ZALUM-642881 format. One record per residue (C-alpha): residue in three letters; x, z, y. Coordinates in steps of 0.05 Angstrom, whole numbers. Example, Ala and Ser with C-alpha at 12.3 -4.5 7.8 and 13.67 -1.06 7.14 Angstrom:
<nodes>
@fipa = ALA&X = 246&Z = 156&Y = -90
@fipa = SER&X = 273&Z = 143&Y = -21
</nodes>
This chain:
<nodes>
@fipa = MET&X = -719&Z = -879&Y = 286
@fipa = ARG&X = -691&Z = -810&Y = 308
@fipa = ARG&X = -756&Z = -776&Y = 287
@fipa = MET&X = -755&Z = -810&Y = 220
@fipa = GLY&X = -682&Z = -789&Y = 210
@fipa = LEU&X = -699&Z = -718&Y = 226
@fipa = ALA&X = -759&Z = -719&Y = 181
@fipa = GLY&X = -715&Z = -746&Y = 125
@fipa = LEU&X = -665&Z = -692&Y = 135
@fipa = LEU&X = -719&Z = -639&Y = 130
@fipa = ILE&X = -748&Z = -668&Y = 68
@fipa = LEU&X = -677&Z = -670&Y = 35
@fipa = GLY&X = -669&Z = -598&Y = 57
@fipa = LEU&X = -733&Z = -576&Y = 24
@fipa = LEU&X = -717&Z = -611&Y = -39
@fipa = ALA&X = -646&Z = -586&Y = -43
@fipa = ALA&X = -669&Z = -513&Y = -33
@fipa = PRO&X = -697&Z = -505&Y = -103
@fipa = LEU&X = -637&Z = -539&Y = -133
@fipa = ALA&X = -589&Z = -488&Y = -97
@fipa = VAL&X = -630&Z = -431&Y = -125
@fipa = TRP&X = -627&Z = -463&Y = -194
@fipa = ALA&X = -552&Z = -474&Y = -189
@fipa = ASP&X = -544&Z = -400&Y = -171
@fipa = GLU&X = -587&Z = -367&Y = -223
@fipa = GLY&X = -586&Z = -419&Y = -278
@fipa = SER&X = -639&Z = -450&Y = -323
@fipa = CYS&X = -656&Z = -387&Y = -360
@fipa = ILE&X = -684&Z = -353&Y = -296
@fipa = GLN&X = -717&Z = -419&Y = -273
@fipa = CYS&X = -753&Z = -428&Y = -340
@fipa = HIS&X = -771&Z = -356&Y = -353
@fipa = ALA&X = -790&Z = -329&Y = -286
@fipa = PRO&X = -859&Z = -368&Y = -281
@fipa = GLN&X = -877&Z = -348&Y = -355
@fipa = PRO&X = -931&Z = -297&Y = -367
@fipa = GLY&X = -924&Z = -235&Y = -409
@fipa = ALA&X = -863&Z = -220&Y = -452
@fipa = LEU&X = -829&Z = -287&Y = -435
@fipa = GLY&X = -826&Z = -272&Y = -361
@fipa = GLU&X = -820&Z = -197&Y = -360
@fipa = PRO&X = -744&Z = -195&Y = -373
@fipa = VAL&X = -732&Z = -233&Y = -308
@fipa = ALA&X = -774&Z = -185&Y = -267
@fipa = LEU&X = -736&Z = -127&Y = -298
@fipa = TRP&X = -668&Z = -158&Y = -289
@fipa = ARG&X = -680&Z = -169&Y = -214
@fipa = GLY&X = -652&Z = -107&Y = -180
@fipa = SER&X = -613&Z = -86&Y = -238
@fipa = VAL&X = -538&Z = -68&Y = -237
@fipa = HIS&X = -525&Z = -131&Y = -276
@fipa = GLN&X = -558&Z = -175&Y = -224
@fipa = GLY&X = -520&Z = -136&Y = -169
@fipa = ASN&X = -455&Z = -155&Y = -203
@fipa = GLY&X = -472&Z = -228&Y = -215
@fipa = ILE&X = -486&Z = -222&Y = -289
@fipa = SER&X = -547&Z = -268&Y = -308
@fipa = CYS&X = -579&Z = -280&Y = -378
@fipa = HIS&X = -522&Z = -321&Y = -407
@fipa = GLY&X = -472&Z = -268&Y = -393
@fipa = CYS&X = -501&Z = -227&Y = -449
@fipa = HIS&X = -545&Z = -276&Y = -491
@fipa = GLY&X = -501&Z = -336&Y = -488
@fipa = GLY&X = -530&Z = -406&Y = -483
@fipa = ASP&X = -519&Z = -459&Y = -430
@fipa = PRO&X = -550&Z = -443&Y = -363
@fipa = THR&X = -537&Z = -512&Y = -336
@fipa = LEU&X = -588&Z = -547&Y = -383
@fipa = MET&X = -661&Z = -551&Y = -368
@fipa = SER&X = -683&Z = -558&Y = -439
@fipa = MET&X = -691&Z = -521&Y = -505
@fipa = GLU&X = -620&Z = -542&Y = -524
@fipa = ALA&X = -596&Z = -489&Y = -475
@fipa = MET&X = -615&Z = -436&Y = -531
@fipa = SER&X = -582&Z = -471&Y = -587
@fipa = PRO&X = -529&Z = -438&Y = -631
@fipa = GLU&X = -485&Z = -498&Y = -612
@fipa = ARG&X = -487&Z = -476&Y = -541
@fipa = GLY&X = -467&Z = -407&Y = -559
@fipa = PHE&X = -537&Z = -374&Y = -554
@fipa = LEU&X = -540&Z = -306&Y = -588
@fipa = GLY&X = -611&Z = -282&Y = -572
@fipa = ALA&X = -628&Z = -208&Y = -576
@fipa = PRO&X = -591&Z = -163&Y = -622
@fipa = GLU&X = -617&Z = -115&Y = -672
@fipa = ASP&X = -618&Z = -41&Y = -651
@fipa = SER&X = -557&Z = -23&Y = -694
@fipa = ALA&X = -520&Z = -83&Y = -664
@fipa = VAL&X = -531&Z = -64&Y = -591
@fipa = PRO&X = -467&Z = -25&Y = -583
@fipa = SER&X = -425&Z = -85&Y = -605
@fipa = PHE&X = -468&Z = -131&Y = -563
@fipa = CYS&X = -454&Z = -89&Y = -500
@fipa = GLY&X = -383&Z = -70&Y = -523
@fipa = ARG&X = -360&Z = -143&Y = -513
@fipa = CYS&X = -351&Z = -122&Y = -439
@fipa = HIS&X = -355&Z = -47&Y = -441
@fipa = VAL&X = -298&Z = -38&Y = -493
@fipa = GLY&X = -276&Z = 30&Y = -475
@fipa = VAL&X = -347&Z = 56&Y = -468
@fipa = GLU&X = -364&Z = 31&Y = -538
@fipa = GLU&X = -303&Z = 66&Y = -566
@fipa = ASP&X = -324&Z = 135&Y = -537
@fipa = TYR&X = -397&Z = 125&Y = -557
@fipa = ARG&X = -380&Z = 108&Y = -629
@fipa = ALA&X = -339&Z = 173&Y = -636
@fipa = SER&X = -393&Z = 213&Y = -603
@fipa = ALA&X = -453&Z = 249&Y = -635
@fipa = HIS&X = -496&Z = 193&Y = -609
@fipa = GLY&X = -454&Z = 139&Y = -641
@fipa = LEU&X = -448&Z = 176&Y = -707
@fipa = ALA&X = -525&Z = 179&Y = -711
@fipa = LEU&X = -532&Z = 103&Y = -701
@fipa = GLY&X = -580&Z = 76&Y = -752
@fipa = GLU&X = -610&Z = 144&Y = -765
@fipa = GLY&X = -650&Z = 150&Y = -702
@fipa = GLY&X = -593&Z = 160&Y = -655
@fipa = PRO&X = -593&Z = 128&Y = -587
@fipa = GLN&X = -553&Z = 66&Y = -567
@fipa = CYS&X = -541&Z = 34&Y = -500
@fipa = VAL&X = -609&Z = 9&Y = -481
@fipa = THR&X = -641&Z = 77&Y = -499
@fipa = CYS&X = -611&Z = 107&Y = -435
@fipa = HIS&X = -590&Z = 48&Y = -394
@fipa = GLY&X = -650&Z = 1&Y = -408
@fipa = SER&X = -642&Z = -71&Y = -433
@fipa = HIS&X = -660&Z = -118&Y = -374
@fipa = ALA&X = -671&Z = -67&Y = -318
@fipa = VAL&X = -601&Z = -41&Y = -332
@fipa = ARG&X = -586&Z = 25&Y = -294
@fipa = VAL&X = -520&Z = 40&Y = -266
@fipa = ALA&X = -478&Z = 96&Y = -301
@fipa = GLY&X = -486&Z = 159&Y = -264
@fipa = LEU&X = -510&Z = 232&Y = -266
@fipa = ASP&X = -583&Z = 209&Y = -255
@fipa = LEU&X = -584&Z = 184&Y = -328
@fipa = ILE&X = -573&Z = 256&Y = -350
@fipa = ASN&X = -642&Z = 285&Y = -338
@fipa = PRO&X = -695&Z = 329&Y = -375
@fipa = GLN&X = -744&Z = 273&Y = -379
@fipa = ASP&X = -699&Z = 222&Y = -413
@fipa = CYS&X = -655&Z = 268&Y = -454
@fipa = SER&X = -713&Z = 309&Y = -481
@fipa = ARG&X = -743&Z = 246&Y = -513
@fipa = CYS&X = -693&Z = 260&Y = -570
@fipa = HIS&X = -672&Z = 332&Y = -566
@fipa = ASP&X = -670&Z = 393&Y = -524
@fipa = TYR&X = -642&Z = 386&Y = -454
@fipa = GLY&X = -598&Z = 447&Y = -458
@fipa = ARG&X = -531&Z = 416&Y = -479
@fipa = ALA&X = -542&Z = 354&Y = -436
@fipa = GLY&X = -555&Z = 400&Y = -375
@fipa = GLU&X = -488&Z = 432&Y = -389
@fipa = LEU&X = -454&Z = 362&Y = -392
@fipa = ARG&X = -487&Z = 344&Y = -324
@fipa = THR&X = -465&Z = 408&Y = -291
@fipa = ALA&X = -394&Z = 399&Y = -316
@fipa = MET&X = -389&Z = 331&Y = -287
@fipa = GLU&X = -425&Z = 340&Y = -220
@fipa = GLN&X = -368&Z = 365&Y = -178
@fipa = THR&X = -324&Z = 305&Y = -196
@fipa = GLU&X = -379&Z = 255&Y = -189
@fipa = THR&X = -394&Z = 283&Y = -119
@fipa = LEU&X = -319&Z = 274&Y = -100
@fipa = ILE&X = -321&Z = 201&Y = -126
@fipa = LEU&X = -384&Z = 184&Y = -87
@fipa = ALA&X = -354&Z = 215&Y = -24
@fipa = LEU&X = -289&Z = 179&Y = -28
@fipa = ASP&X = -327&Z = 113&Y = -43
@fipa = ALA&X = -367&Z = 122&Y = 20
@fipa = GLU&X = -306&Z = 138&Y = 60
@fipa = LEU&X = -272&Z = 74&Y = 36
@fipa = LYS&X = -333&Z = 31&Y = 54
@fipa = GLN&X = -334&Z = 60&Y = 122
@fipa = LEU&X = -260&Z = 43&Y = 133
@fipa = ARG&X = -273&Z = -28&Y = 106
@fipa = ARG&X = -329&Z = -38&Y = 158
@fipa = ILE&X = -281&Z = -25&Y = 215
@fipa = GLY&X = -232&Z = -75&Y = 187
@fipa = ILE&X = -182&Z = -31&Y = 147
@fipa = ALA&X = -155&Z = -65&Y = 82
@fipa = VAL&X = -178&Z = -16&Y = 28
@fipa = GLU&X = -177&Z = -63&Y = -32
@fipa = ASP&X = -120&Z = -26&Y = -67
@fipa = TRP&X = -155&Z = 43&Y = -60
@fipa = GLN&X = -224&Z = 12&Y = -82
@fipa = GLY&X = -189&Z = -19&Y = -144
@fipa = ARG&X = -159&Z = 47&Y = -162
@fipa = LEU&X = -223&Z = 85&Y = -151
@fipa = PHE&X = -260&Z = 34&Y = -192
@fipa = ALA&X = -213&Z = 44&Y = -250
@fipa = LEU&X = -217&Z = 120&Y = -242
@fipa = ARG&X = -293&Z = 122&Y = -238
@fipa = ASN&X = -296&Z = 78&Y = -301
@fipa = ASP&X = -250&Z = 124&Y = -339
@fipa = PHE&X = -293&Z = 184&Y = -315
@fipa = HIS&X = -356&Z = 150&Y = -335
@fipa = ARG&X = -330&Z = 141&Y = -404
@fipa = LEU&X = -335&Z = 217&Y = -410
@fipa = PHE&X = -412&Z = 209&Y = -404
@fipa = HIS&X = -413&Z = 174&Y = -470
@fipa = SER&X = -371&Z = 225&Y = -508
@fipa = VAL&X = -427&Z = 273&Y = -494
@fipa = ASP&X = -373&Z = 326&Y = -505
@fipa = VAL&X = -379&Z = 384&Y = -454
@fipa = ASP&X = -312&Z = 415&Y = -475
@fipa = LYS&X = -277&Z = 348&Y = -468
@fipa = VAL&X = -305&Z = 339&Y = -397
@fipa = ARG&X = -282&Z = 410&Y = -379
@fipa = ARG&X = -213&Z = 396&Y = -407
@fipa = GLN&X = -207&Z = 333&Y = -367
@fipa = THR&X = -238&Z = 353&Y = -302
@fipa = ASP&X = -174&Z = 379&Y = -271
@fipa = THR&X = -136&Z = 312&Y = -284
@fipa = PHE&X = -190&Z = 271&Y = -251
@fipa = GLN&X = -195&Z = 317&Y = -194
@fipa = ALA&X = -122&Z = 318&Y = -182
@fipa = LYS&X = -120&Z = 241&Y = -178
@fipa = LEU&X = -180&Z = 241&Y = -130
@fipa = ALA&X = -146&Z = 293&Y = -86
@fipa = GLY&X = -84&Z = 248&Y = -82
@fipa = MET&X = -127&Z = 190&Y = -59
@fipa = GLN&X = -164&Z = 233&Y = -9
@fipa = ASP&X = -96&Z = 256&Y = 20
@fipa = GLU&X = -75&Z = 184&Y = 28
@fipa = VAL&X = -140&Z = 166&Y = 63
@fipa = ALA&X = -135&Z = 228&Y = 106
@fipa = GLU&X = -65&Z = 207&Y = 126
@fipa = LEU&X = -91&Z = 136&Y = 146
@fipa = ARG&X = -146&Z = 170&Y = 187
@fipa = ALA&X = -97&Z = 214&Y = 224
@fipa = GLU&X = -54&Z = 152&Y = 239
@fipa = LEU&X = -117&Z = 116&Y = 264
@fipa = ASN&X = -136&Z = 175&Y = 309
@fipa = GLN&X = -65&Z = 178&Y = 336
@fipa = ARG&X = -67&Z = 104&Y = 353
@fipa = LYS&X = -137&Z = 112&Y = 385
@fipa = TRP&X = -108&Z = 168&Y = 430
@fipa = ILE&X = -45&Z = 127&Y = 448
@fipa = GLY&X = -90&Z = 69&Y = 464
@fipa = ALA&X = -136&Z = 112&Y = 506
@fipa = GLY&X = -74&Z = 139&Y = 543
@fipa = VAL&X = -48&Z = 69&Y = 554
@fipa = VAL&X = -116&Z = 50&Y = 582
@fipa = ILE&X = -117&Z = 111&Y = 628
@fipa = LEU&X = -46&Z = 94&Y = 653
@fipa = LEU&X = -64&Z = 23&Y = 667
@fipa = LEU&X = -128&Z = 43&Y = 705
@fipa = ALA&X = -86&Z = 94&Y = 745
@fipa = ALA&X = -33&Z = 42&Y = 759
@fipa = SER&X = -88&Z = -9&Y = 778
@fipa = GLY&X = -119&Z = 44&Y = 826
@fipa = LEU&X = -52&Z = 61&Y = 857
@fipa = PHE&X = -36&Z = -11&Y = 868
@fipa = ALA&X = -102&Z = -23&Y = 901
@fipa = LEU&X = -88&Z = 37&Y = 947
@fipa = LEU&X = -20&Z = 11&Y = 964
@fipa = ARG&X = -46&Z = -58&Y = 977
@fipa = GLN&X = -102&Z = -30&Y = 1022
@fipa = SER&X = -52&Z = 15&Y = 1059
@fipa = TYR&X = -5&Z = -47&Y = 1069
@fipa = GLY&X = -63&Z = -87&Y = 1096
@fipa = ARG&X = -82&Z = -34&Y = 1147
@fipa = GLN&X = -11&Z = -29&Y = 1169
@fipa = GLU&X = -5&Z = -104&Y = 1181
@fipa = ASN&X = -69&Z = -102&Y = 1220
@fipa = THR&X = -43&Z = -48&Y = 1267
@fipa = GLU&X = 20&Z = -88&Y = 1280
</nodes>
């Protein structure tokens, strides 16, 4: 009976595993992943993307009902939107990236929309969505549409601030690993980084240069706060080390006194 019970639990576990995966990823992934060619390709591209990393699955962009394992999941009644036309991509992505869409539409890129100008997926990709960062500004990608010269100037103008952001982000992650509450700093850095990355979409070198000092001043303020915390932690560490040394010394002294007292009793 015991063996049958264990076997039953094992079978239930094996049956539940696919259901757990399905519940996590939704019916879109479960249906499309095994499909050949163009039907399955988006899933392979999506895995490892910044969207997957942030828990954004198919229905987050395309709508539909990920709880249904039927074609009804992709019905308009279930909010299914499908894939947008090229000219509608900025509005499609702008449902979440509101500020970015505003800066894009006012930029040289946005003003050329519908006339061969790039839109979101031109640089970021559609399913293998790449995180916003300086790596997106490179000769290979930018020269698909125009000379790299002005884009190179934009990257150079943004490099120092981006380096400071990445360094501060790494510092906060290190503090979090040792148990320090850094949620407030991380939230502020996230907002600052988003505002800074909006400048990417303005593709305006002069605007970047004008705003660089403002961003760097805010980063410097946060760095000073973190440095102050680091100094406090180091002070506590030295105080703790001093207390440990004093306790060890006291323990040693106590042992010597006890040993001396013991010898004195023996001689008597």
